[in-house]
Residue frames as a rotation matrix with the C-alpha (Angstrom) as fourth column:
MET 1
0.486 0.863 -0.135 -23.49
-0.874 0.484 -0.052 41.19
0.020 0.144 0.989 -22.23
PRO 2
0.019 -0.492 0.870 -22.55
-0.474 0.762 0.441 37.57
-0.880 -0.421 -0.219 -21.36
VAL 3
0.084 -0.087 -0.993 -21.31
-0.959 0.263 -0.104 35.30
0.270 0.961 -0.062 -24.14
VAL 4
0.654 0.125 0.746 -21.88
-0.365 0.916 0.166 31.54
-0.663 -0.380 0.645 -24.10
LEU 5
-0.114 -0.820 -0.560 -18.78
-0.980 -0.001 0.200 29.86
-0.165 0.572 -0.804 -25.49
ASP 6
0.235 0.224 0.946 -20.11
-0.078 0.974 -0.212 26.62
-0.969 -0.024 0.246 -26.96
GLY 7
0.122 -0.311 0.943 -17.97
0.930 0.369 0.002 26.47
-0.348 0.876 0.334 -30.06
GLU 8
0.851 0.212 0.480 -17.75
0.369 -0.892 -0.262 30.24
0.372 0.400 -0.837 -30.06
ALA 9
-0.218 -0.944 -0.250 -14.95
0.964 -0.169 -0.203 32.71
0.150 -0.285 0.947 -29.45
CYS 10
0.899 0.365 0.243 -14.65
0.340 -0.930 0.140 36.24
0.277 -0.044 -0.960 -28.14
GLU 11
-0.182 -0.981 0.067 -11.81
0.774 -0.184 -0.606 38.68
0.607 -0.058 0.793 -27.57
ILE 12
0.925 0.367 -0.100 -11.38
0.339 -0.677 0.654 41.04
0.172 -0.638 -0.750 -24.64
CYS 13
0.786 -0.616 -0.057 -8.44
-0.520 -0.708 0.478 43.44
-0.335 -0.346 -0.877 -24.47
GLY 14
0.108 -0.797 -0.594 -6.23
-0.935 0.123 -0.334 41.35
0.339 0.591 -0.732 -26.74
VAL 15
-0.791 -0.249 0.558 -7.03
-0.450 0.855 -0.257 38.06
-0.413 -0.455 -0.789 -25.00
GLY 16
-0.291 0.676 -0.677 -9.05
-0.776 0.247 0.581 35.55
0.560 0.694 0.453 -27.00
PHE 17
-0.516 0.242 0.821 -11.37
-0.587 0.598 -0.546 33.05
-0.624 -0.764 -0.167 -25.37
ALA 18
-0.341 0.426 -0.838 -12.62
-0.684 0.499 0.532 29.88
0.645 0.755 0.121 -27.06
GLY 19
-0.583 0.158 0.797 -14.95
-0.700 0.399 -0.592 27.50
-0.412 -0.903 -0.122 -25.28
ILE 20
-0.171 0.568 -0.805 -16.66
-0.534 0.634 0.560 24.15
0.828 0.526 0.195 -25.63
LYS 21
0.719 0.428 0.548 -18.08
-0.695 0.442 0.567 21.49
0.000 -0.788 0.615 -23.39
GLY 22
-0.531 -0.837 -0.131 -15.71
-0.842 0.539 -0.028 18.84
0.095 0.095 -0.991 -24.67
PHE 23
0.624 0.742 -0.245 -16.55
-0.697 0.670 0.255 15.20
0.354 0.012 0.935 -24.19
ALA 24
0.393 -0.395 0.830 -15.42
-0.516 0.653 0.555 11.87
-0.761 -0.646 0.053 -22.84
GLY 25
0.888 -0.004 -0.460 -13.54
-0.406 0.463 -0.788 9.17
0.217 0.886 0.409 -24.71
GLY 26
0.792 -0.611 0.011 -10.25
0.496 0.654 0.572 8.47
-0.356 -0.447 0.820 -22.96
PHE 27
0.683 -0.645 -0.343 -6.64
-0.594 -0.764 0.254 9.42
-0.425 0.030 -0.904 -23.42
GLY 28
-0.266 -0.953 -0.145 -3.67
-0.852 0.162 0.498 8.42
-0.452 0.256 -0.855 -25.57
ARG 29
-0.883 -0.155 -0.443 -3.62
-0.372 0.808 0.458 4.77
0.287 0.569 -0.771 -26.59
GLY 30
-0.798 0.600 -0.058 -6.77
0.489 0.587 -0.645 4.23
-0.353 -0.543 -0.762 -24.53
VAL 31
-0.599 0.614 -0.513 -8.93
-0.625 -0.759 -0.179 6.64
-0.500 0.214 0.839 -26.56
LEU 32
-0.047 0.710 0.703 -12.13
0.157 0.700 -0.697 4.98
-0.987 0.077 -0.144 -27.74
GLY 33
-0.934 -0.279 -0.222 -12.29
-0.191 -0.135 0.972 4.22
-0.301 0.951 0.073 -31.45
ALA 34
-0.105 0.943 -0.315 -15.39
-0.901 -0.224 -0.370 4.20
-0.420 0.245 0.874 -33.68
TRP 35
-0.746 -0.125 -0.655 -15.89
-0.432 0.838 0.333 0.46
0.507 0.531 -0.679 -34.01
GLY 36
-0.922 0.364 -0.135 -18.53
0.372 0.727 -0.577 -2.07
-0.112 -0.582 -0.806 -33.01
GLU 37
-0.117 0.990 -0.078 -22.06
0.949 0.088 -0.301 -1.10
-0.291 -0.109 -0.950 -32.09
GLU 38
0.043 0.241 0.970 -23.69
0.682 -0.717 0.148 1.98
0.730 0.655 -0.195 -33.62
ILE 39
0.931 0.361 -0.051 -24.06
0.273 -0.596 0.755 3.64
0.242 -0.717 -0.653 -30.20
ILE 40
0.320 -0.904 -0.284 -20.27
0.643 -0.013 0.765 3.46
-0.696 -0.427 0.578 -29.69
LYS 41
-0.369 -0.426 0.827 -19.78
0.916 -0.317 0.245 5.13
0.158 0.848 0.507 -33.07
HIS 42
0.500 0.617 0.608 -22.16
0.439 -0.785 0.436 7.93
0.747 0.049 -0.663 -32.00
PHE 43
0.862 -0.241 -0.446 -20.26
0.396 -0.229 0.889 8.34
-0.316 -0.943 -0.102 -28.72
VAL 44
-0.139 -0.983 0.121 -16.95
0.807 -0.042 0.590 8.68
-0.574 0.179 0.799 -30.57
GLN 45
-0.156 0.138 0.978 -18.50
0.826 -0.524 0.206 11.06
0.541 0.840 -0.032 -33.09
GLU 46
0.877 0.480 0.018 -19.57
0.376 -0.709 0.597 13.35
0.299 -0.517 -0.802 -30.24
ALA 47
0.457 -0.799 -0.391 -15.95
0.456 -0.166 0.874 13.53
-0.764 -0.577 0.289 -29.02
ILE 48
-0.438 -0.600 0.669 -14.76
0.877 -0.121 0.465 14.29
-0.198 0.791 0.579 -32.57
SER 49
0.266 0.643 0.718 -17.48
0.730 -0.621 0.285 16.92
0.629 0.448 -0.635 -33.04
GLU 50
0.921 0.045 -0.386 -16.44
0.332 -0.608 0.721 18.70
-0.203 -0.793 -0.575 -29.85
ALA 51
-0.036 -0.996 -0.079 -12.79
0.609 -0.084 0.789 18.73
-0.793 -0.020 0.609 -30.95
LEU 52
-0.394 -0.044 0.918 -13.88
0.885 -0.287 0.367 20.24
0.248 0.957 0.152 -34.28
LYS 53
0.715 0.670 0.200 -15.97
0.553 -0.718 0.424 22.87
0.427 -0.192 -0.883 -32.46
LEU 54
0.601 -0.582 -0.548 -12.90
0.387 -0.387 0.837 23.78
-0.699 -0.715 -0.007 -30.42
GLU 55
-0.433 -0.784 0.444 -10.80
0.773 -0.070 0.630 24.07
-0.463 0.616 0.637 -33.56
SER 56
0.015 0.542 0.841 -13.46
0.842 -0.461 0.282 26.24
0.540 0.703 -0.463 -35.20
ALA 57
0.921 0.319 -0.223 -13.55
0.388 -0.710 0.587 28.58
0.029 -0.627 -0.778 -32.20
LEU 58
0.290 -0.899 -0.328 -9.76
0.462 -0.168 0.871 28.81
-0.838 -0.404 0.367 -31.97
VAL 59
-0.371 -0.458 0.808 -9.32
0.922 -0.074 0.381 29.61
-0.114 0.886 0.450 -35.66
LYS 60
0.531 0.663 0.528 -11.56
0.687 -0.701 0.190 32.68
0.496 0.262 -0.828 -35.23
LEU 61
0.803 -0.203 -0.561 -9.20
0.388 -0.537 0.749 34.23
-0.453 -0.819 -0.353 -32.69
GLN 62
0.589 -0.625 0.512 -6.69
0.336 -0.387 -0.859 36.84
0.735 0.678 -0.018 -33.85
ALA 63
0.848 -0.209 0.486 -5.53
-0.509 -0.574 0.641 37.79
0.145 -0.791 -0.594 -30.35
PRO 64
-0.054 -0.962 -0.266 -1.93
-0.636 0.239 -0.734 37.01
0.770 0.130 -0.625 -29.37
GLN 65
-0.862 -0.131 0.490 -3.11
-0.487 0.482 -0.728 35.40
-0.140 -0.867 -0.479 -26.13
ARG 66
-0.161 0.816 -0.555 -5.60
-0.587 0.373 0.719 32.52
0.794 0.441 0.419 -26.46
ILE 67
-0.727 0.040 0.686 -7.46
-0.625 0.376 -0.684 30.87
-0.285 -0.926 -0.248 -23.59
ALA 68
-0.467 0.597 -0.653 -9.47
-0.232 0.630 0.741 27.66
0.854 0.497 -0.156 -23.99
LEU 69
-0.531 0.433 0.728 -12.35
-0.816 -0.028 -0.578 26.99
-0.229 -0.901 0.368 -21.61
LEU 70
-0.435 0.315 -0.843 -13.63
-0.331 0.816 0.475 23.41
0.837 0.485 -0.251 -21.42
HIS 71
0.544 0.551 0.633 -15.70
-0.829 0.233 0.509 21.27
0.133 -0.801 0.584 -19.12
TYR 72
0.974 -0.195 0.118 -13.94
0.181 0.976 0.123 17.96
-0.139 -0.098 0.985 -19.89
SER 73
0.342 -0.930 -0.132 -10.16
-0.288 -0.238 0.928 17.55
-0.894 -0.279 -0.350 -19.67
PRO 74
0.802 -0.131 -0.583 -8.00
-0.580 0.063 -0.812 17.42
0.143 0.989 -0.025 -22.81
ILE 75
-0.168 -0.929 -0.331 -5.16
-0.576 0.365 -0.731 15.56
0.800 0.068 -0.596 -21.03
GLN 76
0.369 0.272 -0.889 -4.85
0.363 0.838 0.407 12.67
0.856 -0.473 0.211 -18.60
ALA 77
-0.608 -0.776 -0.167 -2.56
0.441 -0.154 -0.884 14.51
0.661 -0.611 0.436 -16.17
THR 78
-0.769 0.314 0.557 -5.37
-0.549 -0.771 -0.324 16.63
0.327 -0.555 0.765 -14.68
VAL 79
0.430 0.893 -0.131 -7.65
-0.655 0.408 0.636 13.65
0.621 -0.188 0.761 -14.05
GLU 80
-0.300 -0.620 -0.725 -4.93
0.221 0.694 -0.685 11.79
0.928 -0.366 -0.072 -12.12
GLY 81
-0.934 0.058 0.353 -6.25
-0.356 -0.263 -0.897 11.29
0.041 -0.963 0.266 -8.59
GLU 82
0.153 0.987 -0.049 -9.64
-0.984 0.148 -0.097 10.08
-0.088 0.063 0.994 -9.80
PRO 83
0.205 -0.041 0.978 -10.26
-0.151 0.986 0.073 6.31
-0.967 -0.162 0.196 -9.95
ARG 84
-0.752 -0.622 -0.217 -8.52
-0.319 0.055 0.946 5.01
-0.577 0.781 -0.240 -13.10
GLU 85
-0.571 0.586 0.575 -11.70
0.707 0.707 -0.019 3.24
-0.417 0.396 -0.818 -14.15
ILE 86
0.496 0.856 -0.150 -13.45
0.671 -0.487 -0.559 6.57
-0.551 0.176 -0.816 -14.77
PHE 87
-0.435 -0.743 -0.508 -10.62
0.153 -0.617 0.772 8.35
-0.887 0.258 0.382 -16.63
PRO 88
-0.823 0.070 0.564 -12.32
0.569 0.085 0.818 7.75
0.009 0.994 -0.110 -20.02
PHE 89
0.175 0.978 0.110 -15.43
0.938 -0.200 0.283 9.58
0.299 0.053 -0.953 -18.75
LEU 90
0.410 -0.095 -0.907 -13.53
0.585 -0.736 0.341 12.67
-0.700 -0.670 -0.246 -17.57
GLY 91
0.294 -0.307 -0.905 -12.09
-0.554 -0.826 0.100 13.81
-0.779 0.472 -0.413 -20.87
CYS 92
0.783 -0.021 0.622 -10.57
0.471 0.674 -0.570 12.96
-0.407 0.739 0.537 -24.21
SER 93
-0.162 -0.954 -0.253 -7.17
0.339 -0.294 0.894 13.51
-0.927 0.059 0.371 -25.77
ARG 94
-0.039 0.220 0.975 -8.89
0.997 -0.060 0.054 14.33
0.070 0.974 -0.217 -29.09
LEU 95
0.901 0.432 -0.053 -9.28
0.434 -0.888 0.151 17.82
0.018 -0.159 -0.987 -27.55
GLU 96
0.369 -0.841 -0.395 -5.51
0.343 -0.272 0.899 18.27
-0.864 -0.467 0.189 -27.18
GLU 97
-0.199 -0.532 0.823 -4.61
0.941 0.132 0.313 18.47
-0.275 0.836 0.475 -30.87
PRO 98
0.439 0.360 0.823 -6.40
0.652 -0.758 -0.017 21.79
0.618 0.544 -0.568 -31.64
LEU 99
0.962 -0.128 -0.242 -4.95
0.120 -0.598 0.792 23.33
-0.246 -0.791 -0.560 -28.47
ASN 100
0.112 -0.988 0.104 -1.43
0.475 0.145 0.868 22.48
-0.873 -0.048 0.485 -29.59
ARG 101
-0.118 -0.154 0.981 -1.98
0.993 -0.016 0.117 23.51
-0.002 0.988 0.154 -33.22
TYR 102
0.462 0.399 0.792 -3.34
0.479 -0.864 0.156 26.97
0.747 0.307 -0.590 -32.37
SER 103
-0.513 -0.858 -0.021 -0.74
0.479 -0.265 -0.837 27.73
0.713 -0.439 0.547 -29.67
VAL 104
0.606 0.788 0.110 -3.16
0.251 -0.321 0.913 28.29
0.755 -0.526 -0.392 -26.83
THR 105
-0.158 -0.645 0.747 -1.74
-0.557 -0.567 -0.607 30.25
0.815 -0.512 -0.270 -23.89
ALA 106
-0.900 -0.049 0.434 -3.61
-0.409 0.441 -0.798 28.26
-0.152 -0.896 -0.417 -21.23
VAL 107
-0.364 0.793 -0.489 -6.49
-0.098 0.489 0.867 25.81
0.926 0.363 -0.100 -20.85
PHE 108
-0.748 0.244 0.617 -9.04
-0.651 -0.089 -0.754 25.69
-0.129 -0.966 0.225 -18.02
HIS 109
-0.284 0.711 -0.643 -11.43
-0.224 0.603 0.766 22.83
0.932 0.362 -0.012 -17.34
GLY 110
-0.139 0.326 0.935 -13.51
-0.988 0.014 -0.151 21.37
-0.063 -0.945 0.320 -14.53
HIS 111
0.487 0.606 -0.628 -15.31
-0.682 0.714 0.160 18.02
0.545 0.351 0.761 -14.21
ALA 112
0.109 -0.518 -0.848 -12.48
0.334 0.823 -0.460 16.06
0.936 -0.233 0.263 -12.50
HIS 113
0.717 0.365 0.594 -13.37
-0.330 -0.574 0.750 16.91
0.614 -0.734 -0.291 -8.90
HIS 114
0.844 -0.452 0.288 -10.64
-0.125 0.358 0.925 14.69
-0.521 -0.817 0.246 -7.42
GLY 115
0.770 -0.558 0.309 -8.07
0.535 0.303 -0.788 15.11
0.347 0.773 0.532 -10.17
SER 116
-0.135 -0.900 -0.414 -4.86
0.934 -0.255 0.251 17.13
-0.332 -0.353 0.875 -10.22
PRO 117
0.439 0.404 -0.803 -4.77
0.311 -0.906 -0.286 20.92
-0.843 -0.125 -0.523 -10.38
GLU 118
0.455 -0.350 -0.819 -2.31
-0.733 -0.669 -0.121 21.26
-0.506 0.655 -0.561 -13.25
GLY 119
0.279 -0.438 0.855 -0.80
0.522 0.816 0.247 19.44
-0.806 0.377 0.457 -16.20
ARG 120
-0.196 -0.386 -0.901 0.64
-0.588 -0.690 0.423 20.23
-0.785 0.613 -0.092 -19.63
THR 121
0.891 0.440 -0.109 -0.15
-0.323 0.446 -0.835 19.22
-0.319 0.779 0.539 -23.18
SER 122
0.564 -0.694 0.448 2.46
0.736 0.669 0.109 17.43
-0.375 0.268 0.888 -25.29
ARG 123
0.147 -0.494 0.857 3.50
0.655 -0.600 -0.459 20.91
0.741 0.629 0.235 -26.54
ASN 124
-0.631 -0.532 -0.565 3.90
0.751 -0.237 -0.616 22.22
0.194 -0.813 0.549 -22.98
ILE 125
-0.383 0.609 0.695 0.69
-0.227 -0.791 0.568 24.29
0.896 0.060 0.441 -22.84
PRO 126
-0.987 0.002 0.164 -0.49
-0.161 0.162 -0.974 24.60
-0.029 -0.987 -0.160 -19.23
VAL 127
-0.220 0.941 -0.257 -3.82
0.014 0.267 0.964 22.95
0.975 0.209 -0.072 -18.44
TYR 128
-0.902 -0.052 0.429 -5.58
-0.401 -0.268 -0.876 23.89
0.161 -0.962 0.221 -15.19
ASN 129
-0.350 0.805 -0.480 -8.29
0.618 0.583 0.527 21.83
0.704 -0.112 -0.701 -13.53
VAL 130
-0.883 0.052 0.467 -10.42
-0.292 -0.840 -0.457 24.49
0.368 -0.540 0.757 -11.84
SER 131
-0.059 0.848 -0.527 -13.14
0.370 0.509 0.778 22.21
0.927 -0.149 -0.344 -10.50
MET 132
0.250 0.237 0.939 -14.56
-0.617 -0.708 0.343 23.92
0.746 -0.665 -0.030 -7.40
PRO 133
0.989 0.121 0.079 -14.25
-0.136 0.597 0.791 20.82
0.048 -0.793 0.607 -5.13
LEU 134
0.466 -0.884 -0.040 -10.63
0.813 0.445 -0.376 20.33
0.350 0.143 0.926 -6.23
LEU 135
-0.117 -0.507 0.854 -9.73
0.101 -0.861 -0.498 23.98
0.988 0.028 0.152 -5.63
LYS 136
0.585 0.398 0.707 -11.33
-0.639 -0.311 0.704 23.89
0.500 -0.863 0.073 -2.16
GLN 137
0.972 -0.229 -0.061 -9.44
0.228 0.832 0.506 20.71
-0.065 -0.506 0.860 -1.29
THR 138
0.304 -0.920 0.246 -6.09
0.818 0.119 -0.563 21.81
0.489 0.372 0.789 -2.78
PHE 139
-0.681 -0.489 0.544 -6.15
0.227 -0.848 -0.478 25.34
0.696 -0.202 0.689 -1.37
PRO 140
0.007 0.801 -0.599 -8.29
0.889 0.269 0.370 25.15
0.457 -0.535 -0.710 1.81
ASN 141
-0.095 -0.116 -0.989 -7.08
0.809 -0.587 -0.009 28.49
-0.580 -0.801 0.149 3.20
ARG 142
-0.842 -0.135 -0.522 -8.01
-0.143 -0.878 0.458 30.67
-0.520 0.460 0.720 0.25
PRO 143
0.160 0.944 -0.289 -11.02
-0.639 -0.124 -0.759 31.35
-0.752 0.307 0.584 -1.99
PRO 144
-0.014 -0.126 0.992 -11.65
0.352 0.928 0.123 28.58
-0.936 0.351 0.031 -4.57
PHE 145
0.976 0.216 -0.028 -10.47
0.036 -0.286 -0.958 30.23
-0.215 0.934 -0.287 -7.78
LEU 146
0.116 -0.956 0.269 -7.31
0.871 0.228 0.435 30.36
-0.477 0.184 0.859 -9.85
LEU 147
0.829 0.054 -0.557 -5.79
-0.116 -0.957 -0.267 33.65
-0.547 0.286 -0.787 -10.89
LEU 148
0.132 -0.769 0.625 -3.51
0.889 0.371 0.269 33.67
-0.439 0.520 0.733 -13.91
GLU 149
0.276 -0.110 -0.955 -1.83
-0.125 -0.989 0.077 36.88
-0.953 0.098 -0.287 -15.08
ILE 150
0.067 -0.160 0.985 -1.87
0.929 0.369 -0.004 37.29
-0.363 0.915 0.174 -18.87
PRO 151
-0.789 -0.404 -0.462 -0.62
0.227 -0.891 0.393 40.33
-0.571 0.206 0.795 -20.81
THR 152
0.319 0.925 0.206 -3.42
0.703 -0.085 -0.706 42.36
-0.635 0.370 -0.678 -22.39
ALA 153
0.099 -0.217 0.971 -3.45
0.909 -0.376 -0.177 44.81
0.404 0.901 0.160 -25.28
ALA 154
-0.856 -0.429 -0.287 -2.24
0.498 -0.832 -0.243 48.38
-0.135 -0.351 0.927 -24.82
GLY 155
-0.807 0.563 0.181 -5.08
-0.458 -0.788 0.411 50.81
0.373 0.249 0.894 -24.21
CYS 156
-0.222 0.732 -0.644 -7.23
0.416 0.668 0.617 48.21
0.882 -0.131 -0.453 -22.52
PRO 157
0.384 0.455 0.803 -9.22
-0.438 -0.676 0.593 49.65
0.813 -0.579 -0.060 -19.59
VAL 158
0.959 -0.035 -0.283 -7.79
0.249 0.585 0.772 47.01
0.139 -0.811 0.569 -17.23
ASN 159
0.082 -0.996 0.031 -4.29
0.921 0.064 -0.383 48.40
0.380 0.060 0.923 -17.90
GLU 160
-0.160 -0.103 0.982 -5.21
0.091 -0.992 -0.089 51.93
0.983 0.075 0.168 -16.80
């Protein structure tokens, strides 16, 4: 049965999956702060709420391998290639902190259709931009998906 990962987590064969939509807000020193008009404060609160949902999903996982699935990017590196003016609308570095704290194995996101295929968090966790248009453009001679090999638990049907 399919599982929707909107602040939820599930484990399959010793691999844990945590997912959220994420949100916009910018990166590093350029991240939007909760000041000024009330609508800006609501915008920032949405980014904070998504980061907390990610943390809540990650803390539920007991699996040794943890995968985070997002729509928005948690790092600037995978939005590079897009116009700089829209970087703040493609992701938010508030999402990076829970990924680093819970030692995620890998992160997958979309949304940045003209970004870069790969980057790393400040703790060297790989982040993959798997936006369909980007995959088609980057790898025109193969199907538009990314395959990442991750060790699974012993006794898992995929190991047999």
